[in-house]
N, C-alpha and C positions, 0 to 999 in steps of 0.2 A: 504494500500500500504506500509506504514511504517512497519507494523507488518510482512508483507511478506518479506521485505528486511532483517529485523532483524533475522527472522527465517532462511532465506537462509544463512546469514552470520554466524549464530551460528552453523548451521549444517555442513558447509564446514570447519569450523575451528577445528573440532574434527576429529581425526583419530582413527580408531579401531585397537588396537594392543592387543596382548595376548601372552600367552606362546606358544612355538613351533617354527617351522621353518618359516621364512618369505619368501614367494615365490619371486624368482628373475627371471624375464623374462618369456618366454613361457615354460610351463611345458613339452610340447612335445620336444622342443629343448634340454631342460635339460636331459630328459630321453634318447634322442638320444646320447647325449654326454656320459652319464653314461654307456649305453650299448656298445657304441663304445670303450670306455676306458677299460671296463671289457673284451670284446672280444679281444682287442689288447694285453692286459697284459697276458691273458690266452694263447694266441697264442705264445707269446714270451716265456712264461714259458714252454709250451709244446715242442717247438722247442729246447730249451736249455736242457730240461730233456731227450728227445730222442737222442739228439746229445751226451749227457753225457753217455747214455746207450750204444750207438754204440762205443764210445771210450773205455769204460770199457770192453765191449764184445771183441773188438779187442785186448786189452791188455791181457785179459784172454785167448784168442785164441793163442796169441804168447807165453804166459807163460805156456801153458798146457803141453808142452814138450812131446807130443805124447800120453798122458793119454786120453783114449777114453771117460771116464766119464767127465773130465774137458773140452774136446773138444766139447762134446754134450751140456754142459751148456753154453759154449762160443758161440756156433752156435745158440742156442736159444736166447741168449741175442742180438746177432747181428741181427737175424731175427726180433725179437720184436722191436728193436730200429729203424731199417729201415722201418718196417711196420708202426710204430707209426709216423715217419716223413712223410711218404706218406699220412697217414690219416689226419694229421694236414694240410698238403699242400692242399689236396683235399677239406677239410672242409673250409679253408680260401677262396679257389676259388669259391666254391658253395655259401658261405656266401656273397662274393662280388657280385656274379651274382644275387642272390636273392635281395640284397640291391639295386643293379642297376635297377632291374625290378620293385621294389617297389618305386623307385624314391628317394632313400636316397643315394646321392653321397658321396663318400669318407668315408664310414663307417669304413673302416679298414686302413685309412691313418695314418701311424705312426707319421709323423711330426705334423699333426694336433692333434693327440692324446696327444703327449708330450706337445704341446702348450696349450692344454686344462687343463692339470694337474697343470699348474702354478697357484698359488693363485691370 
């Protein structure tokens, strides 16, 4: 009996540690946060990029001064920018719908994403 207690005490006093990342919390929850943050950041970057393209295309359209070649380039930039914005918005909507159907609420919640980025 005494040997059993001493072995139990000895085995619980040691903790196994080693090199690498120490897991914190549930792995699925951590992965959900990482995926949510990556999708949120890429969505913001995509919206900013395509908005910038639309602004540049509008400026080029105004400054073309009737030159057909420059007007065509500006028209393509405007079309690509607006099409890109529409694709990003539809992708966010579909991503939210799929996440809701899979039971992952708030996967694209920006306030939660920025709160998760704090150390």
